[in-house]
DRENDREN-136219 format. One record per atom (N, C-alpha, C): residue in three letters; atom name; z negated, y negated, x negated. Coordinates in nm, 2 decimals. Atoms other than C-alpha are relative to their C-alpha. Layout:
! DRENDREN-136219
<rec residuo="ala" atomo="CA" c3="Z" c2="Y" c1="X"/>
...
END
This chain:
! DRENDREN-136219
<rec residuo="unk" atomo="N" c3="0.00" c2="0.12" c1="-0.09"/>
<rec residuo="unk" atomo="CA" c3="0.00" c2="0.00" c1="0.00"/>
<rec residuo="unk" atomo="C" c3="0.00" c2="-0.12" c1="-0.09"/>
<rec residuo="unk" atomo="N" c3="-0.01" c2="0.12" c1="0.08"/>
<rec residuo="unk" atomo="CA" c3="0.10" c2="-0.34" c1="-0.14"/>
<rec residuo="unk" atomo="C" c3="-0.13" c2="-0.08" c1="0.02"/>
<rec residuo="unk" atomo="N" c3="0.11" c2="0.10" c1="-0.01"/>
<rec residuo="unk" atomo="CA" c3="-0.18" c2="-0.59" c1="-0.22"/>
<rec residuo="unk" atomo="C" c3="0.05" c2="-0.12" c1="0.07"/>
<rec residuo="unk" atomo="N" c3="-0.03" c2="0.12" c1="-0.07"/>
<rec residuo="unk" atomo="CA" c3="-0.18" c2="-0.89" c1="0.00"/>
<rec residuo="unk" atomo="C" c3="-0.11" c2="-0.10" c1="-0.01"/>
<rec residuo="unk" atomo="N" c3="0.10" c2="0.10" c1="-0.02"/>
<rec residuo="unk" atomo="CA" c3="-0.36" c2="-1.22" c1="0.02"/>
<rec residuo="unk" atomo="C" c3="-0.07" c2="0.03" c1="0.13"/>
<rec residuo="unk" atomo="N" c3="0.08" c2="-0.02" c1="-0.12"/>
<rec residuo="unk" atomo="CA" c3="-0.64" c2="-1.21" c1="0.27"/>
<rec residuo="unk" atomo="C" c3="0.01" c2="-0.12" c1="0.09"/>
<rec residuo="unk" atomo="N" c3="0.00" c2="0.11" c1="-0.09"/>
<rec residuo="unk" atomo="CA" c3="-0.63" c2="-1.42" c1="0.58"/>
<rec residuo="unk" atomo="C" c3="-0.14" c2="-0.02" c1="0.06"/>
<rec residuo="unk" atomo="N" c3="0.13" c2="0.03" c1="-0.07"/>
<rec residuo="unk" atomo="CA" c3="-0.94" c2="-1.60" c1="0.71"/>
<rec residuo="unk" atomo="C" c3="0.02" c2="0.02" c1="0.15"/>
<rec residuo="unk" atomo="N" c3="-0.01" c2="-0.02" c1="-0.14"/>
<rec residuo="unk" atomo="CA" c3="-1.02" c2="-1.56" c1="1.07"/>
<rec residuo="unk" atomo="C" c3="0.08" c2="-0.11" c1="0.07"/>
<rec residuo="unk" atomo="N" c3="-0.08" c2="0.12" c1="-0.06"/>
<rec residuo="unk" atomo="CA" c3="-0.88" c2="-1.91" c1="1.14"/>
<rec residuo="unk" atomo="C" c3="0.15" c2="0.02" c1="-0.03"/>
<rec residuo="unk" atomo="N" c3="-0.14" c2="-0.02" c1="0.03"/>
<rec residuo="unk" atomo="CA" c3="-0.55" c2="-1.82" c1="0.96"/>
<rec residuo="unk" atomo="C" c3="0.06" c2="0.11" c1="0.09"/>
<rec residuo="unk" atomo="N" c3="-0.04" c2="-0.11" c1="-0.08"/>
<rec residuo="unk" atomo="CA" c3="-0.53" c2="-1.49" c1="1.15"/>
<rec residuo="unk" atomo="C" c3="0.03" c2="-0.05" c1="0.15"/>
<rec residuo="unk" atomo="N" c3="-0.01" c2="0.06" c1="-0.13"/>
<rec residuo="unk" atomo="CA" c3="-0.58" c2="-1.68" c1="1.48"/>
<rec residuo="unk" atomo="C" c3="0.13" c2="-0.09" c1="0.01"/>
<rec residuo="unk" atomo="N" c3="-0.12" c2="0.08" c1="0.00"/>
<rec residuo="unk" atomo="CA" c3="-0.31" c2="-1.93" c1="1.39"/>
<rec residuo="unk" atomo="C" c3="0.13" c2="0.08" c1="0.00"/>
<rec residuo="unk" atomo="N" c3="-0.12" c2="-0.09" c1="0.00"/>
<rec residuo="unk" atomo="CA" c3="-0.06" c2="-1.65" c1="1.31"/>
<rec residuo="unk" atomo="C" c3="0.02" c2="0.06" c1="0.14"/>
<rec residuo="unk" atomo="N" c3="-0.01" c2="-0.06" c1="-0.14"/>
<rec residuo="unk" atomo="CA" c3="-0.14" c2="-1.48" c1="1.64"/>
<rec residuo="unk" atomo="C" c3="0.05" c2="-0.10" c1="0.10"/>
<rec residuo="unk" atomo="N" c3="-0.04" c2="0.10" c1="-0.10"/>
<rec residuo="unk" atomo="CA" c3="-0.10" c2="-1.80" c1="1.83"/>
<rec residuo="unk" atomo="C" c3="0.15" c2="-0.04" c1="-0.02"/>
<rec residuo="unk" atomo="N" c3="-0.14" c2="0.03" c1="0.03"/>
<rec residuo="unk" atomo="CA" c3="0.24" c2="-1.88" c1="1.66"/>
<rec residuo="unk" atomo="C" c3="0.09" c2="0.12" c1="0.05"/>
<rec residuo="unk" atomo="N" c3="-0.08" c2="-0.11" c1="-0.04"/>
<rec residuo="unk" atomo="CA" c3="0.37" c2="-1.53" c1="1.72"/>
<rec residuo="unk" atomo="C" c3="0.00" c2="0.01" c1="0.16"/>
<rec residuo="unk" atomo="N" c3="0.00" c2="0.00" c1="-0.15"/>
<rec residuo="unk" atomo="CA" c3="0.26" c2="-1.54" c1="2.09"/>
<rec residuo="unk" atomo="C" c3="0.09" c2="-0.11" c1="0.06"/>
<rec residuo="unk" atomo="N" c3="-0.08" c2="0.11" c1="-0.05"/>
<rec residuo="unk" atomo="CA" c3="0.43" c2="-1.88" c1="2.14"/>
<rec residuo="unk" atomo="C" c3="0.15" c2="0.03" c1="-0.02"/>
<rec residuo="unk" atomo="N" c3="-0.14" c2="-0.03" c1="0.03"/>
<rec residuo="unk" atomo="CA" c3="0.76" c2="-1.77" c1="1.98"/>
<rec residuo="unk" atomo="C" c3="0.04" c2="0.12" c1="0.09"/>
<rec residuo="unk" atomo="N" c3="-0.03" c2="-0.12" c1="-0.07"/>
<rec residuo="unk" atomo="CA" c3="0.75" c2="-1.43" c1="2.16"/>
<rec residuo="unk" atomo="C" c3="0.03" c2="-0.03" c1="0.15"/>
<rec residuo="unk" atomo="N" c3="-0.04" c2="0.04" c1="-0.14"/>
<rec residuo="unk" atomo="CA" c3="0.77" c2="-1.61" c1="2.50"/>
<rec residuo="unk" atomo="C" c3="0.15" c2="-0.01" c1="0.02"/>
<rec residuo="unk" atomo="N" c3="-0.14" c2="0.02" c1="-0.01"/>
<rec residuo="unk" atomo="CA" c3="1.13" c2="-1.69" c1="2.42"/>
<rec residuo="unk" atomo="C" c3="0.08" c2="0.10" c1="-0.08"/>
<rec residuo="unk" atomo="N" c3="-0.08" c2="-0.09" c1="0.09"/>
<rec residuo="unk" atomo="CA" c3="1.23" c2="-1.45" c1="2.15"/>
<rec residuo="unk" atomo="C" c3="-0.09" c2="0.10" c1="-0.08"/>
<rec residuo="unk" atomo="N" c3="0.09" c2="-0.10" c1="0.06"/>
<rec residuo="unk" atomo="CA" c3="1.04" c2="-1.13" c1="2.07"/>
<rec residuo="unk" atomo="C" c3="0.04" c2="0.03" c1="-0.14"/>
<rec residuo="unk" atomo="N" c3="-0.05" c2="-0.04" c1="0.13"/>
<rec residuo="unk" atomo="CA" c3="1.26" c2="-1.05" c1="1.77"/>
<rec residuo="unk" atomo="C" c3="-0.04" c2="-0.11" c1="-0.10"/>
<rec residuo="unk" atomo="N" c3="0.04" c2="0.11" c1="0.10"/>
<rec residuo="unk" atomo="CA" c3="1.19" c2="-1.40" c1="1.61"/>
<rec residuo="unk" atomo="C" c3="-0.15" c2="0.01" c1="-0.02"/>
<rec residuo="unk" atomo="N" c3="0.15" c2="-0.01" c1="0.02"/>
<rec residuo="unk" atomo="CA" c3="0.82" c2="-1.35" c1="1.67"/>
<rec residuo="unk" atomo="C" c3="-0.03" c2="0.12" c1="-0.10"/>
<rec residuo="unk" atomo="N" c3="0.02" c2="-0.11" c1="0.10"/>
<rec residuo="unk" atomo="CA" c3="0.84" c2="-1.01" c1="1.48"/>
<rec residuo="unk" atomo="C" c3="0.04" c2="-0.05" c1="-0.14"/>
<rec residuo="unk" atomo="N" c3="-0.05" c2="0.05" c1="0.13"/>
<rec residuo="unk" atomo="CA" c3="1.04" c2="-1.18" c1="1.21"/>
<rec residuo="unk" atomo="C" c3="-0.10" c2="-0.10" c1="-0.07"/>
<rec residuo="unk" atomo="N" c3="0.11" c2="0.09" c1="0.05"/>
<rec residuo="unk" atomo="CA" c3="0.77" c2="-1.45" c1="1.17"/>
<rec residuo="unk" atomo="C" c3="-0.11" c2="0.08" c1="-0.06"/>
<rec residuo="unk" atomo="N" c3="0.11" c2="-0.09" c1="0.05"/>
<rec residuo="unk" atomo="CA" c3="0.50" c2="-1.19" c1="1.13"/>
<rec residuo="unk" atomo="C" c3="0.04" c2="0.07" c1="-0.13"/>
<rec residuo="unk" atomo="N" c3="-0.05" c2="-0.07" c1="0.12"/>
<rec residuo="unk" atomo="CA" c3="0.71" c2="-1.00" c1="0.88"/>
<rec residuo="unk" atomo="C" c3="0.01" c2="-0.10" c1="-0.12"/>
<rec residuo="unk" atomo="N" c3="-0.01" c2="0.10" c1="0.11"/>
<rec residuo="unk" atomo="CA" c3="0.78" c2="-1.32" c1="0.68"/>
<rec residuo="unk" atomo="C" c3="-0.13" c2="-0.04" c1="-0.05"/>
<rec residuo="unk" atomo="N" c3="0.14" c2="0.04" c1="0.04"/>
<rec residuo="unk" atomo="CA" c3="0.41" c2="-1.41" c1="0.67"/>
<rec residuo="unk" atomo="C" c3="-0.06" c2="0.12" c1="-0.08"/>
<rec residuo="unk" atomo="N" c3="0.05" c2="-0.12" c1="0.07"/>
<rec residuo="unk" atomo="CA" c3="0.33" c2="-1.05" c1="0.56"/>
<rec residuo="unk" atomo="C" c3="0.06" c2="0.00" c1="-0.14"/>
<rec residuo="unk" atomo="N" c3="-0.07" c2="0.00" c1="0.13"/>
<rec residuo="unk" atomo="CA" c3="0.59" c2="-1.08" c1="0.28"/>
<rec residuo="unk" atomo="C" c3="-0.05" c2="-0.11" c1="-0.09"/>
<rec residuo="unk" atomo="N" c3="0.05" c2="0.11" c1="0.08"/>
<rec residuo="unk" atomo="CA" c3="0.46" c2="-1.42" c1="0.17"/>
<rec residuo="unk" atomo="C" c3="-0.14" c2="0.03" c1="-0.05"/>
<rec residuo="unk" atomo="N" c3="0.13" c2="-0.03" c1="0.04"/>
<rec residuo="unk" atomo="CA" c3="0.10" c2="-1.29" c1="0.16"/>
<rec residuo="unk" atomo="C" c3="0.00" c2="0.10" c1="-0.12"/>
<rec residuo="unk" atomo="N" c3="-0.02" c2="-0.09" c1="0.11"/>
<rec residuo="unk" atomo="CA" c3="0.22" c2="-1.01" c1="-0.07"/>
<rec residuo="unk" atomo="C" c3="0.04" c2="-0.08" c1="-0.13"/>
<rec residuo="unk" atomo="N" c3="-0.04" c2="0.08" c1="0.11"/>
<rec residuo="unk" atomo="CA" c3="0.40" c2="-1.26" c1="-0.29"/>
<rec residuo="unk" atomo="C" c3="-0.11" c2="-0.08" c1="-0.06"/>
<rec residuo="unk" atomo="N" c3="0.11" c2="0.08" c1="0.05"/>
<rec residuo="unk" atomo="CA" c3="0.10" c2="-1.48" c1="-0.31"/>
<rec residuo="unk" atomo="C" c3="-0.10" c2="0.08" c1="-0.07"/>
<rec residuo="unk" atomo="N" c3="0.10" c2="-0.09" c1="0.07"/>
<rec residuo="unk" atomo="CA" c3="-0.13" c2="-1.19" c1="-0.41"/>
<rec residuo="unk" atomo="C" c3="0.05" c2="0.04" c1="-0.13"/>
<rec residuo="unk" atomo="N" c3="-0.06" c2="-0.04" c1="0.12"/>
<rec residuo="unk" atomo="CA" c3="0.11" c2="-1.09" c1="-0.68"/>
<rec residuo="unk" atomo="C" c3="0.02" c2="-0.12" c1="-0.10"/>
<rec residuo="unk" atomo="N" c3="-0.02" c2="0.12" c1="0.08"/>
<rec residuo="unk" atomo="CA" c3="0.18" c2="-1.45" c1="-0.80"/>
<rec residuo="unk" atomo="C" c3="-0.07" c2="-0.11" c1="0.06"/>
<rec residuo="unk" atomo="N" c3="0.08" c2="0.10" c1="-0.06"/>
<rec residuo="unk" atomo="CA" c3="-0.10" c2="-1.68" c1="-0.70"/>
<rec residuo="unk" atomo="C" c3="0.05" c2="-0.14" c1="-0.02"/>
<rec residuo="unk" atomo="N" c3="-0.04" c2="0.14" c1="0.03"/>
<rec residuo="unk" atomo="CA" c3="0.06" c2="-1.99" c1="-0.85"/>
<rec residuo="unk" atomo="C" c3="0.14" c2="-0.03" c1="0.06"/>
<rec residuo="unk" atomo="N" c3="-0.14" c2="0.01" c1="-0.05"/>
<rec residuo="unk" atomo="CA" c3="0.39" c2="-1.94" c1="-0.65"/>
<rec residuo="unk" atomo="C" c3="0.01" c2="-0.13" c1="0.09"/>
<rec residuo="unk" atomo="N" c3="0.00" c2="0.12" c1="-0.08"/>
<rec residuo="unk" atomo="CA" c3="0.29" c2="-2.22" c1="-0.41"/>
<rec residuo="unk" atomo="C" c3="-0.02" c2="-0.12" c1="-0.08"/>
<rec residuo="unk" atomo="N" c3="0.01" c2="0.12" c1="0.08"/>
<rec residuo="unk" atomo="CA" c3="0.27" c2="-2.58" c1="-0.50"/>
<rec residuo="unk" atomo="C" c3="-0.13" c2="-0.07" c1="0.03"/>
<rec residuo="unk" atomo="N" c3="0.12" c2="0.08" c1="-0.03"/>
<rec residuo="unk" atomo="CA" c3="-0.03" c2="-2.80" c1="-0.54"/>
<rec residuo="unk" atomo="C" c3="0.04" c2="-0.12" c1="0.08"/>
<rec residuo="unk" atomo="N" c3="-0.03" c2="0.12" c1="-0.08"/>
<rec residuo="unk" atomo="CA" c3="-0.03" c2="-3.07" c1="-0.28"/>
<rec residuo="unk" atomo="C" c3="-0.13" c2="-0.08" c1="0.02"/>
<rec residuo="unk" atomo="N" c3="0.13" c2="0.08" c1="-0.01"/>
<rec residuo="unk" atomo="CA" c3="-0.33" c2="-3.30" c1="-0.35"/>
<rec residuo="unk" atomo="C" c3="0.00" c2="-0.10" c1="0.12"/>
<rec residuo="unk" atomo="N" c3="-0.01" c2="0.09" c1="-0.11"/>
<rec residuo="unk" atomo="CA" c3="-0.21" c2="-3.52" c1="-0.07"/>
<rec residuo="unk" atomo="C" c3="-0.04" c2="0.07" c1="0.13"/>
<rec residuo="unk" atomo="N" c3="0.04" c2="-0.09" c1="-0.11"/>
<rec residuo="unk" atomo="CA" c3="-0.29" c2="-3.23" c1="0.17"/>
<rec residuo="unk" atomo="C" c3="-0.13" c2="0.07" c1="-0.02"/>
<rec residuo="unk" atomo="N" c3="0.12" c2="-0.08" c1="0.03"/>
<rec residuo="unk" atomo="CA" c3="-0.56" c2="-3.03" c1="0.00"/>
<rec residuo="unk" atomo="C" c3="-0.03" c2="0.00" c1="-0.15"/>
<rec residuo="unk" atomo="N" c3="0.04" c2="0.00" c1="0.14"/>
<rec residuo="unk" atomo="CA" c3="-0.75" c2="-3.05" c1="-0.33"/>
<rec residuo="unk" atomo="C" c3="0.01" c2="0.14" c1="-0.06"/>
<rec residuo="unk" atomo="N" c3="0.00" c2="-0.12" c1="0.07"/>
<rec residuo="unk" atomo="CA" c3="-0.73" c2="-2.78" c1="-0.59"/>
<rec residuo="unk" atomo="C" c3="-0.13" c2="0.07" c1="0.04"/>
<rec residuo="unk" atomo="N" c3="-0.09" c2="-0.10" c1="0.04"/>
<rec residuo="unk" atomo="CA" c3="-0.77" c2="-2.48" c1="-0.58"/>
<rec residuo="unk" atomo="C" c3="0.11" c2="0.04" c1="0.11"/>
<rec residuo="unk" atomo="N" c3="-0.09" c2="-0.03" c1="-0.11"/>
<rec residuo="unk" atomo="CA" c3="-0.56" c2="-2.49" c1="-0.26"/>
<rec residuo="unk" atomo="C" c3="0.15" c2="-0.03" c1="-0.05"/>
<rec residuo="unk" atomo="N" c3="-0.15" c2="0.01" c1="0.02"/>
<rec residuo="unk" atomo="CA" c3="-0.18" c2="-2.44" c1="-0.28"/>
<rec residuo="unk" atomo="C" c3="0.07" c2="0.02" c1="0.13"/>
<rec residuo="unk" atomo="N" c3="-0.08" c2="-0.01" c1="-0.12"/>
<rec residuo="unk" atomo="CA" c3="0.09" c2="-2.46" c1="-0.02"/>
<rec residuo="unk" atomo="C" c3="0.13" c2="0.07" c1="-0.03"/>
<rec residuo="unk" atomo="N" c3="-0.13" c2="-0.08" c1="0.01"/>
<rec residuo="unk" atomo="CA" c3="0.38" c2="-2.22" c1="0.04"/>
<rec residuo="unk" atomo="C" c3="0.07" c2="-0.01" c1="0.13"/>
<rec residuo="unk" atomo="N" c3="-0.08" c2="0.01" c1="-0.13"/>
<rec residuo="unk" atomo="CA" c3="0.66" c2="-2.24" c1="0.30"/>
<rec residuo="unk" atomo="C" c3="0.03" c2="0.15" c1="0.04"/>
<rec residuo="unk" atomo="N" c3="-0.04" c2="-0.13" c1="-0.05"/>
<rec residuo="unk" atomo="CA" c3="0.72" c2="-1.94" c1="0.52"/>
<rec residuo="unk" atomo="C" c3="0.15" c2="0.00" c1="0.01"/>
<rec residuo="unk" atomo="N" c3="-0.15" c2="0.00" c1="0.01"/>
<rec residuo="unk" atomo="CA" c3="1.08" c2="-1.85" c1="0.45"/>
<rec residuo="unk" atomo="C" c3="0.06" c2="0.03" c1="0.14"/>
<rec residuo="unk" atomo="N" c3="-0.08" c2="-0.02" c1="-0.13"/>
<rec residuo="unk" atomo="CA" c3="1.31" c2="-1.90" c1="0.75"/>
<rec residuo="unk" atomo="C" c3="-0.07" c2="-0.06" c1="0.12"/>
<rec residuo="unk" atomo="N" c3="0.08" c2="0.05" c1="-0.11"/>
<rec residuo="unk" atomo="CA" c3="1.04" c2="-2.07" c1="0.96"/>
<rec residuo="unk" atomo="C" c3="-0.06" c2="-0.13" c1="-0.04"/>
<rec residuo="unk" atomo="N" c3="0.06" c2="0.13" c1="0.03"/>
<rec residuo="unk" atomo="CA" c3="0.89" c2="-2.42" c1="0.99"/>
<rec residuo="unk" atomo="C" c3="-0.15" c2="0.00" c1="-0.02"/>
<rec residuo="unk" atomo="N" c3="0.15" c2="-0.01" c1="0.02"/>
<rec residuo="unk" atomo="CA" c3="0.54" c2="-2.30" c1="0.89"/>
<rec residuo="unk" atomo="C" c3="-0.03" c2="0.00" c1="-0.14"/>
<rec residuo="unk" atomo="N" c3="0.06" c2="-0.01" c1="0.14"/>
<rec residuo="unk" atomo="CA" c3="0.33" c2="-2.35" c1="0.58"/>
<rec residuo="unk" atomo="C" c3="-0.12" c2="0.08" c1="0.00"/>
<rec residuo="unk" atomo="N" c3="0.12" c2="-0.07" c1="0.03"/>
<rec residuo="unk" atomo="CA" c3="0.06" c2="-2.14" c1="0.44"/>
<rec residuo="unk" atomo="C" c3="-0.08" c2="-0.07" c1="-0.10"/>
<rec residuo="unk" atomo="N" c3="0.09" c2="0.06" c1="0.09"/>
<rec residuo="unk" atomo="CA" c3="-0.23" c2="-2.30" c1="0.27"/>
<rec residuo="unk" atomo="C" c3="-0.10" c2="0.10" c1="-0.05"/>
<rec residuo="unk" atomo="N" c3="0.09" c2="-0.11" c1="0.05"/>
<rec residuo="unk" atomo="CA" c3="-0.43" c2="-2.07" c1="0.04"/>
<rec residuo="unk" atomo="C" c3="-0.07" c2="-0.05" c1="-0.12"/>
<rec residuo="unk" atomo="N" c3="0.09" c2="0.03" c1="0.12"/>
<rec residuo="unk" atomo="CA" c3="-0.70" c2="-2.07" c1="-0.22"/>
<rec residuo="unk" atomo="C" c3="0.04" c2="0.09" c1="-0.11"/>
<rec residuo="unk" atomo="N" c3="-0.06" c2="-0.07" c1="0.11"/>
<rec residuo="unk" atomo="CA" c3="-0.53" c2="-1.96" c1="-0.54"/>
<rec residuo="unk" atomo="C" c3="-0.11" c2="0.05" c1="-0.10"/>
<rec residuo="unk" atomo="N" c3="0.11" c2="-0.04" c1="0.10"/>
<rec residuo="unk" atomo="CA" c3="-0.87" c2="-1.92" c1="-0.73"/>
<rec residuo="unk" atomo="C" c3="-0.06" c2="0.13" c1="0.04"/>
<rec residuo="unk" atomo="N" c3="0.06" c2="-0.13" c1="-0.05"/>
<rec residuo="unk" atomo="CA" c3="-0.97" c2="-1.61" c1="-0.52"/>
<rec residuo="unk" atomo="C" c3="0.09" c2="0.11" c1="-0.04"/>
<rec residuo="unk" atomo="N" c3="-0.08" c2="-0.12" c1="0.03"/>
<rec residuo="unk" atomo="CA" c3="-0.86" c2="-1.26" c1="-0.61"/>
<rec residuo="unk" atomo="C" c3="-0.04" c2="0.11" c1="0.09"/>
<rec residuo="unk" atomo="N" c3="-0.13" c2="0.06" c1="-0.03"/>
<rec residuo="unk" atomo="CA" c3="-0.68" c2="-1.17" c1="-0.40"/>
<rec residuo="unk" atomo="C" c3="-0.02" c2="-0.14" c1="0.06"/>
<rec residuo="unk" atomo="N" c3="0.00" c2="0.14" c1="-0.06"/>
<rec residuo="unk" atomo="CA" c3="-0.60" c2="-1.53" c1="-0.28"/>
<rec residuo="unk" atomo="C" c3="-0.04" c2="0.01" c1="0.15"/>
<rec residuo="unk" atomo="N" c3="0.03" c2="0.01" c1="-0.14"/>
<rec residuo="unk" atomo="CA" c3="-0.73" c2="-1.63" c1="0.06"/>
<rec residuo="unk" atomo="C" c3="0.09" c2="-0.10" c1="0.07"/>
<rec residuo="unk" atomo="N" c3="-0.07" c2="0.09" c1="-0.09"/>
<rec residuo="unk" atomo="CA" c3="-0.50" c2="-1.78" c1="0.32"/>
<rec residuo="unk" atomo="C" c3="-0.09" c2="-0.06" c1="0.10"/>
<rec residuo="unk" atomo="N" c3="0.10" c2="0.06" c1="-0.09"/>
<rec residuo="unk" atomo="CA" c3="-0.70" c2="-2.04" c1="0.50"/>
<rec residuo="unk" atomo="C" c3="0.06" c2="-0.07" c1="0.12"/>
<rec residuo="unk" atomo="N" c3="-0.07" c2="0.06" c1="-0.12"/>
<rec residuo="unk" atomo="CA" c3="-0.44" c2="-2.20" c1="0.73"/>
<rec residuo="unk" atomo="C" c3="0.14" c2="0.04" c1="0.00"/>
<rec residuo="unk" atomo="N" c3="-0.14" c2="-0.03" c1="-0.02"/>
<rec residuo="unk" atomo="CA" c3="-0.10" c2="-2.12" c1="0.87"/>
<rec residuo="unk" atomo="C" c3="0.04" c2="-0.11" c1="0.11"/>
<rec residuo="unk" atomo="N" c3="-0.02" c2="0.11" c1="-0.09"/>
<rec residuo="unk" atomo="CA" c3="0.04" c2="-2.44" c1="1.03"/>
<rec residuo="unk" atomo="C" c3="0.15" c2="-0.04" c1="0.01"/>
<rec residuo="unk" atomo="N" c3="-0.13" c2="0.04" c1="-0.02"/>
<rec residuo="unk" atomo="CA" c3="0.36" c2="-2.56" c1="1.18"/>
<rec residuo="unk" atomo="C" c3="0.03" c2="-0.13" c1="-0.08"/>
<rec residuo="unk" atomo="N" c3="-0.03" c2="0.11" c1="0.09"/>
<rec residuo="unk" atomo="CA" c3="0.52" c2="-2.81" c1="0.93"/>
<rec residuo="unk" atomo="C" c3="0.03" c2="-0.13" c1="0.08"/>
<rec residuo="unk" atomo="N" c3="-0.03" c2="0.12" c1="-0.07"/>
<rec residuo="unk" atomo="CA" c3="0.60" c2="-3.06" c1="1.21"/>
<rec residuo="unk" atomo="C" c3="-0.13" c2="-0.07" c1="0.04"/>
<rec residuo="unk" atomo="N" c3="0.13" c2="0.06" c1="-0.04"/>
<rec residuo="unk" atomo="CA" c3="0.23" c2="-3.13" c1="1.27"/>
<rec residuo="unk" atomo="C" c3="-0.04" c2="-0.11" c1="-0.10"/>
<rec residuo="unk" atomo="N" c3="0.05" c2="0.10" c1="0.09"/>
<rec residuo="unk" atomo="CA" c3="0.04" c2="-3.42" c1="1.11"/>
<rec residuo="unk" atomo="C" c3="-0.08" c2="0.07" c1="-0.10"/>
<rec residuo="unk" atomo="N" c3="0.07" c2="-0.08" c1="0.10"/>
<rec residuo="unk" atomo="CA" c3="-0.05" c2="-3.22" c1="0.80"/>
<rec residuo="unk" atomo="C" c3="-0.12" c2="-0.06" c1="-0.06"/>
<rec residuo="unk" atomo="N" c3="0.12" c2="0.05" c1="0.06"/>
<rec residuo="unk" atomo="CA" c3="-0.29" c2="-3.46" c1="0.64"/>
<rec residuo="unk" atomo="C" c3="-0.12" c2="0.00" c1="0.10"/>
<rec residuo="unk" atomo="N" c3="0.10" c2="-0.01" c1="-0.10"/>
<rec residuo="unk" atomo="CA" c3="-0.48" c2="-3.48" c1="0.97"/>
<rec residuo="unk" atomo="C" c3="-0.05" c2="0.14" c1="0.03"/>
<rec residuo="unk" atomo="N" c3="0.03" c2="-0.14" c1="-0.03"/>
<rec residuo="unk" atomo="CA" c3="-0.47" c2="-3.11" c1="1.04"/>
<rec residuo="unk" atomo="C" c3="-0.08" c2="0.07" c1="-0.11"/>
<rec residuo="unk" atomo="N" c3="0.06" c2="-0.06" c1="0.12"/>
<rec residuo="unk" atomo="CA" c3="-0.58" c2="-3.02" c1="0.69"/>
<rec residuo="unk" atomo="C" c3="-0.12" c2="-0.08" c1="-0.06"/>
<rec residuo="unk" atomo="N" c3="0.10" c2="0.09" c1="0.06"/>
<rec residuo="unk" atomo="CA" c3="-0.84" c2="-3.29" c1="0.64"/>
<rec residuo="unk" atomo="C" c3="-0.13" c2="0.07" c1="-0.02"/>
<rec residuo="unk" atomo="N" c3="0.13" c2="-0.07" c1="0.01"/>
<rec residuo="unk" atomo="CA" c3="-1.13" c2="-3.04" c1="0.67"/>
<rec residuo="unk" atomo="C" c3="0.00" c2="0.10" c1="-0.12"/>
<rec residuo="unk" atomo="N" c3="0.00" c2="-0.09" c1="0.11"/>
<rec residuo="unk" atomo="CA" c3="-1.02" c2="-2.84" c1="0.36"/>
<rec residuo="unk" atomo="C" c3="-0.07" c2="-0.06" c1="-0.12"/>
END
């Protein structure tokens, strides 16, 4: 079994909410989103520095990675082993406001 970054309860809830929302119109796209997030969590676990530092959004040790093919970002703590995904957020949201509690 491949190693993956761990998702906090909040991040798991955000993924579930996004998948449910998308599934209302397109079940295949919802499955693709979940698969893309699973792939990204594996990549993050294998290469914790793959995301970019975004001090305008979250201070170190947090990094940000884009979910390939979707308008979502993953915010994760790269200092943990395996890394911890703390947020999964739609990129159109007011990211500084949404992430201000990190």
